[in-house]
FIDOSE-83222 format. One line per field, with one value per residue (C-alpha): x, y, z; residue number from 1. Coordinates in Angstrom, 3 decimals. Each point is the difference from the previous one (the first is absolute). Layout:
! residues N
px <- (X:...)
py <- (Y:...)
pz <- (Z:...)
num <- (NUM:...)
END
This chain:
! residues 429
px <- (55.109:-2.324:-3.409:-2.941:-2.180:-2.921:2.852:1.454:-3.330:-0.967:3.145:-0.245:-3.705:1.323:2.865:-1.859:-2.985:2.937:1.268:-3.339:-1.170:-3.594:-1.891:-1.562:-1.587:1.395:-0.329:-0.303:-0.933:0.404:-2.312:-2.886:-1.676:0.005:-2.675:-2.451:1.923:1.688:-2.803:1.524:-2.095:1.165:-2.319:0.435:-0.867:3.291:0.444:-2.024:0.301:-2.293:-1.739:-0.688:-3.480:-0.256:-2.146:0.931:-1.337:-1.321:0.017:1.812:3.640:0.085:-2.319:-1.262:-2.872:-0.074:-0.779:-1.655:-3.619:1.252:2.633:-1.389:2.093:-1.467:1.667:-0.547:0.951:1.732:0.400:3.269:0.770:2.511:1.204:2.185:3.352:0.051:-2.449:-0.492:2.564:0.132:1.032:-2.420:-3.282:1.782:-0.379:-3.857:0.144:1.985:-2.135:-3.108:1.845:0.796:-3.294:-1.514:2.465:-0.698:-4.014:-0.591:2.766:2.589:-2.199:2.503:-1.956:3.724:0.001:-3.059:-0.435:-3.421:-1.930:-2.484:-4.133:0.808:2.386:3.515:2.487:3.114:3.425:2.099:2.918:0.254:-0.511:2.949:1.913:-0.854:-1.411:-2.154:1.492:3.399:-1.407:1.700:-3.362:-1.051:-3.395:-0.065:2.237:-3.056:-2.202:2.105:-0.277:-3.813:1.377:1.835:-1.550:-1.330:0.013:0.519:0.049:3.919:2.859:2.827:-1.503:1.174:-1.657:-1.519:-2.593:-3.646:-0.876:-3.523:-0.083:1.226:-3.666:-0.191:-2.895:-0.562:-2.551:-0.733:-2.880:-1.401:-0.611:-1.037:-3.205:-0.208:-0.212:-2.267:-2.253:-0.279:-3.653:-0.986:-1.400:-0.324:3.846:2.228:4.067:0.401:-1.457:3.279:2.746:1.483:1.719:2.579:1.774:2.499:3.110:2.996:3.029:1.002:-0.596:3.123:-1.756:-0.039:3.302:-1.099:-3.923:1.147:2.669:-0.779:3.046:2.679:2.455:-1.420:-0.170:3.069:-2.060:-2.995:2.167:2.156:-0.863:-2.349:1.554:3.768:2.318:1.613:-3.358:-0.313:0.602:-2.328:-3.728:-2.336:-2.513:-2.498:-2.277:-3.521:-1.548:-2.082:3.233:1.608:-3.006:0.571:3.516:-0.681:-2.701:2.716:2.762:-2.534:-0.702:3.872:0.808:-2.476:0.196:3.746:-0.949:-2.232:2.460:2.691:-2.442:0.199:-2.737:-1.904:0.656:-2.637:-1.095:2.580:-1.631:0.490:0.155:-2.672:1.194:0.058:2.373:2.247:0.489:0.709:2.376:1.546:0.266:2.579:-1.338:1.362:-2.689:-1.153:2.537:-0.532:2.008:1.071:3.402:-1.216:-0.036:-0.627:2.132:0.913:3.663:2.450:2.336:2.413:-1.880:-1.024:-3.526:-2.132:-2.262:-0.648:-1.996:0.203:1.885:-0.779:-1.305:1.644:1.983:-0.162:3.930:1.115:-1.298:1.697:-2.501:-1.830:-2.837:-0.777:2.630:0.816:-2.502:2.873:1.324:0.567:-0.668:-2.509:-2.313:0.252:-2.639:2.511:-2.226:1.812:-1.795:-2.778:0.301:0.973:1.341:-3.755:-3.154:-2.025:-3.728:-1.594:-3.040:-2.039:-2.453:0.181:-2.770:1.198:-1.519:0.634:2.351:-2.978:-2.464:2.447:0.865:2.632:1.396:1.456:-1.813:-1.170:-2.404:-0.003:-2.885:0.488:-1.450:-1.386:0.083:-3.240:0.881:0.896:3.394:0.216:-0.778:3.183:2.581:2.622:2.537:3.752:2.481:3.341:0.813:2.528:3.283:-1.952:-1.706:1.452:0.689:-3.613:-1.368:2.504:-1.410:-1.419:-3.485:-0.152:-3.213:-0.707:-2.040:0.041:-2.969:0.248:0.320:2.714:3.714:2.804:3.709:0.252:-2.065:1.033:-0.856:1.059:-2.175:-0.834:-1.608:-1.160:2.100:-1.817:1.961:0.564:0.966:3.775:1.684)
py <- (154.326:-1.836:0.519:-2.468:0.840:1.470:2.127:1.071:1.647:1.717:1.525:0.447:1.755:2.233:1.214:1.529:1.128:2.138:1.715:0.310:3.481:1.477:-1.200:2.685:0.687:-2.252:-0.235:-3.505:0.361:-3.967:-0.559:1.907:0.615:-3.806:-1.550:-0.114:-0.741:-3.289:-2.359:-3.032:-3.175:0.175:-0.827:3.854:2.532:2.097:3.132:-1.803:-1.500:-2.581:1.197:-2.485:-0.278:0.183:1.958:3.290:3.226:2.643:3.853:1.808:-0.969:2.687:1.865:2.943:1.982:1.057:-3.535:-1.175:-0.151:-0.677:-3.128:-1.979:-2.987:-3.266:-3.400:-1.201:-2.782:1.054:-2.975:-0.029:2.141:1.152:3.742:2.140:0.667:3.542:2.786:0.297:2.055:2.398:-2.401:-2.716:2.341:1.778:-3.763:0.268:3.387:-1.064:-2.966:2.362:2.596:-2.718:-1.713:3.334:0.623:-3.207:-0.181:3.528:1.864:-2.368:-1.531:-3.063:-3.358:-1.873:0.809:-2.111:-3.881:-1.612:-1.947:-1.175:0.963:3.521:0.910:1.498:0.400:1.942:-1.927:1.556:-2.172:1.965:3.167:-0.789:-1.169:2.796:2.905:2.296:2.936:-0.927:-0.536:2.170:-0.345:3.273:-0.794:-1.602:2.897:2.562:-2.276:-0.263:3.879:-0.144:-1.477:3.115:3.820:1.936:3.539:2.400:-2.398:-0.833:1.832:0.584:-2.260:-3.019:-3.491:-0.911:-2.707:1.246:-1.658:0.867:-2.985:-2.431:-1.537:-3.766:-1.794:-2.897:-1.932:-2.012:-2.369:1.138:-2.921:1.461:1.622:-2.976:-2.285:2.493:0.004:-3.628:-0.615:3.069:-1.591:3.083:0.530:-1.562:-0.603:3.381:2.107:-1.161:0.599:3.666:1.588:3.186:2.316:2.013:1.909:-1.981:2.676:1.241:3.755:1.253:3.005:-0.924:0.846:3.755:-0.320:-1.982:2.537:3.423:2.142:-2.927:0.388:-2.996:0.542:-2.643:-2.648:1.131:-0.053:-3.346:-2.322:-2.560:0.830:0.011:-3.166:1.248:-0.472:-3.804:-1.680:2.507:-0.683:1.335:2.521:2.160:-2.944:-0.490:-3.275:-0.227:0.011:-2.470:-1.966:0.150:-0.721:-3.272:-1.294:0.857:-1.953:-3.044:-0.039:0.103:-2.667:-2.244:0.894:-0.967:-2.901:-1.339:0.376:-2.172:-2.213:0.918:0.165:3.219:1.872:1.342:3.493:2.786:2.770:2.333:-1.544:0.369:2.045:-2.964:-1.838:3.090:0.794:-3.874:-0.049:3.247:-1.207:-3.234:-2.336:2.384:0.029:3.123:2.280:3.974:-0.712:-2.474:-0.017:-0.627:3.228:1.856:2.565:1.306:-0.830:-2.984:-0.706:2.166:3.089:-0.909:0.754:-2.525:1.364:2.967:2.385:3.497:-0.138:3.343:3.282:1.409:-3.150:-2.163:-1.007:-1.539:-3.544:0.414:0.964:3.487:-1.443:-3.573:-2.243:-3.391:-3.177:-1.874:2.487:-0.533:-3.710:-2.377:-1.335:-3.673:-1.071:1.618:3.254:3.695:3.272:-1.456:3.020:3.297:0.872:-0.081:-0.695:-2.657:-0.862:-2.545:-2.551:1.366:2.768:2.132:-0.331:1.326:-2.979:-2.728:-1.726:-0.994:-1.421:-1.743:-3.944:-0.917:-2.368:2.104:3.041:2.555:2.834:0.675:2.474:0.976:3.215:1.505:4.017:0.260:-0.691:1.921:1.096:-1.854:-3.268:0.632:0.131:-2.880:-1.165:1.126:-1.427:0.638:3.332:2.036:2.113:3.236:-1.518:-0.151:-3.183:-0.812:-0.306:-3.057:-2.209:-3.603:1.001:3.723:0.528:2.560:0.426:1.870:0.138:-2.593:2.900:1.916:-0.086:0.870:0.469:-2.152:-3.124:-2.776:-3.791:-3.452:-3.123:-3.206:-3.600:-3.063:-2.892:-3.202:-2.735:-0.820:2.306:-0.991:1.894)
pz <- (98.438:-2.146:-0.692:-0.836:-3.041:2.112:1.464:-3.023:-1.627:3.272:0.170:-4.132:1.043:2.886:-2.751:-3.058:2.852:1.696:-3.203:-1.477:0.095:-0.109:-3.254:-1.701:-3.132:-2.792:-3.496:-0.924:-3.767:-0.860:2.844:-1.305:-3.359:-0.982:2.411:-2.644:-3.051:1.846:0.059:1.180:1.060:3.281:2.994:1.380:-2.198:-1.106:1.903:2.928:3.051:1.782:3.316:1.788:1.422:4.127:2.642:1.464:2.090:-2.351:1.094:2.291:1.181:2.516:2.247:-2.532:0.396:-3.836:-1.006:3.349:-1.809:-3.615:0.524:3.014:0.658:-1.440:-0.517:-3.473:-2.500:-3.421:-2.466:-1.959:-3.061:-2.273:-0.002:-1.864:1.730:-0.554:-1.539:-3.314:-1.865:-2.510:-2.679:0.925:-0.195:-3.186:-1.669:0.541:-1.783:-2.623:-0.726:-0.156:-2.055:-2.431:-0.324:-0.531:-3.012:-1.321:0.233:-0.804:-2.054:-1.572:-2.712:-0.622:0.564:0.253:3.846:0.498:0.370:-1.207:2.648:-2.081:0.352:-1.147:2.834:0.199:2.250:0.018:-0.802:3.044:-1.463:-2.819:1.931:2.441:-3.243:-2.506:2.234:-2.403:2.023:-1.846:-3.383:-3.218:-1.843:-0.711:0.008:3.072:1.634:-1.152:2.081:2.707:0.642:0.781:3.513:0.579:0.867:-2.337:-1.263:2.912:2.450:-1.250:1.457:-2.190:-2.591:2.465:-0.818:3.486:0.786:0.500:3.157:-0.343:-2.681:2.578:1.248:1.218:-0.204:2.512:1.633:3.189:1.231:3.748:1.404:3.355:-1.864:-2.046:3.381:1.656:-2.979:-0.704:0.728:-2.133:-2.869:-2.124:-0.119:-2.249:-0.149:-2.026:3.091:1.865:-2.796:1.288:-2.815:0.225:-2.355:0.923:-0.378:1.178:0.029:3.127:1.349:-0.004:1.077:3.535:1.147:-0.397:0.985:3.135:0.666:-1.290:1.785:-0.673:-2.975:-1.551:-3.828:-0.805:1.785:-2.236:-3.256:0.907:2.740:-2.134:-3.324:0.477:0.478:2.936:1.891:-1.644:3.650:1.807:0.793:-2.225:1.800:-1.639:-0.255:1.269:1.497:-3.381:-2.028:2.134:-0.759:-3.420:0.479:1.569:-2.619:-2.724:2.028:0.430:-3.695:-0.794:1.800:-0.714:-3.826:0.223:2.236:-2.914:-2.482:2.278:1.081:3.662:2.428:0.255:3.416:1.968:-0.401:0.740:2.970:2.383:3.587:2.654:2.807:2.184:-2.667:0.058:3.736:0.463:-2.790:1.449:3.622:-1.689:2.718:2.929:2.686:1.543:-1.806:-1.164:-3.116:-2.572:1.250:3.457:2.267:1.772:-1.485:-3.488:0.043:0.707:2.514:-2.255:-0.195:-3.480:-1.101:-1.173:-2.429:-2.460:2.127:1.531:3.048:1.361:-0.702:-3.426:-0.108:-3.220:-0.695:3.092:-1.139:-3.344:-2.389:-0.450:-1.475:-0.974:0.050:-2.442:0.808:1.074:2.720:3.500:1.671:-0.974:2.964:1.145:-2.947:-2.415:-0.742:-0.816:1.437:1.281:2.349:-1.352:-3.829:-1.190:1.544:-1.796:-1.331:1.410:-1.436:3.148:0.315:2.935:2.953:3.393:1.667:-2.381:2.241:2.413:-2.924:-2.369:0.349:1.688:-2.633:-2.976:0.786:-2.645:-0.379:-3.798:-2.153:-3.545:0.334:-3.197:-0.898:1.047:3.657:3.052:0.072:3.643:-2.150:-2.128:2.658:-0.149:2.796:-0.288:1.918:0.768:0.131:-2.095:-0.805:1.024:3.482:3.314:2.033:1.402:-3.853:-0.437:3.165:-1.383:1.259:-1.127:-2.314:-2.495:-3.205:-3.202:-2.538:-2.889:-2.883:1.954:-0.977:2.501:-0.355:3.101:-0.757:-2.216:0.101:0.039:-1.068:1.067:-1.127:1.647:1.145:-1.121:1.575:3.670:2.378:1.481:2.899)
num <- (1:2:3:4:5:6:7:8:9:10:11:12:13:14:15:16:17:18:19:20:21:22:23:24:25:26:27:28:29:30:31:32:33:34:35:36:37:38:39:40:41:42:43:44:45:46:47:48:49:50:51:52:53:54:55:56:57:58:59:60:61:62:63:64:65:66:67:68:69:70:71:72:73:74:75:76:77:78:79:80:81:82:83:84:85:86:87:88:89:90:91:92:93:94:95:96:97:98:99:100:101:102:103:104:105:106:107:108:109:110:111:112:113:114:115:116:117:118:119:120:121:122:123:124:125:126:127:128:129:130:131:132:133:134:135:136:137:138:139:140:141:142:143:144:145:146:147:148:149:150:151:152:153:154:155:156:157:158:159:160:161:162:163:164:165:166:167:168:169:170:171:172:173:174:175:176:177:178:179:180:181:182:183:184:185:186:187:188:189:190:191:192:193:194:195:196:197:198:199:200:201:202:203:204:205:206:207:208:209:210:211:212:213:214:215:216:217:218:219:220:221:222:223:224:225:226:227:228:229:230:231:232:233:234:235:236:237:238:239:240:241:242:243:244:245:246:247:248:249:250:251:252:253:254:255:256:257:258:259:260:261:262:263:264:265:266:267:268:269:270:271:272:273:274:275:276:277:278:279:280:281:282:283:284:285:286:287:288:289:290:291:292:293:294:295:296:297:298:299:300:301:302:303:304:305:306:307:308:309:310:311:312:313:314:315:316:317:318:319:320:321:322:323:324:325:326:327:328:329:330:331:332:333:334:335:336:337:338:339:340:341:342:343:344:345:346:347:348:349:350:351:352:353:354:355:356:357:358:359:360:361:362:363:364:365:366:367:368:369:370:371:372:373:374:375:376:377:378:379:380:381:382:383:384:385:386:387:388:389:390:391:392:393:394:395:396:397:398:399:400:401:402:403:404:405:406:407:408:409:410:411:412:413:414:415:416:417:418:419:420:421:422:423:424:425:426:427:428:429)
END
């Protein structure tokens, strides 16, 4: 029997489908940890996918009285944008931590002018090429080694004399312009531009204690001690990061790319930021209409009985999906936009502030509701939308339209994030 070319590829596809088992957690180290280093000049940012613009019905996909008042259905339009194809991994967030660590060492403790480049006008910047090729942490100069010790815990804070990085030193200062406040006050002559420049300085090391503080009677000490720092977890999603720390990471990521782009005569990208909850839901649906889950629905298993995400399949059952806690970020199947773990694994911060009735008053073109809460604001103003459900949640929380919130300064063992950046070209379907 002879086959034409089309029939041959159909049979080839069916052959591989028949002999491919459930795709549980993987450990694809070669796929993660390099997204922020491989700053190519390609149109699509490395590690991201283009989410084409479109119109969809936002809100609950099923009759669920729990969300009947907080996620009313509404048709909205989303402009195209780029989105990380996975949650930010430990190895990627660790690059941010190391950048802050090295900056503080060189500026405050090292005392070596050779690590700076004179920019003129009294300004100087760190020579990151030299830092990467001649790391101060690997130097043999005794005076430099003495100064390095200032970055470690001192005195009675040390255990067995071991040199451990004092994470209380790792503070990152960042700034942004509050456009919405500036536009609201544009006719106020008493205001100047500086009134709308917001500044924040914060600790950026993840809160590793969340594994015990979230689950007091669970034996999670090994997760506290090794989840973020041990290389075995490089490809796992970072957790213990607050909404504000995610904002700081995206500010750093924007500066990192644009500084590299300037050196390579590339065009600056639009800023990286968290997705709005409308963008997140649109991306999670993957172009499917009216479906409950990113893979379609209405169940959490495929035709072979394989669980499609990392979540809690039943009471006291965490392991049937293949992962006891989190899973590597490239685990399971991507949705039709090429996005992994839009349901389960870790829930994800969004840019949006939480308001129970936001769906009734936001615009129908790129809808969003945002508010930069100050420390003096009431706690209800500090609520941020969290989407996607996590490894510790039952299936109902994995639905595309399910909305939850957490406070912007809270860190959890089941919340991570991924970033987006604006697409400035023409929408292509």
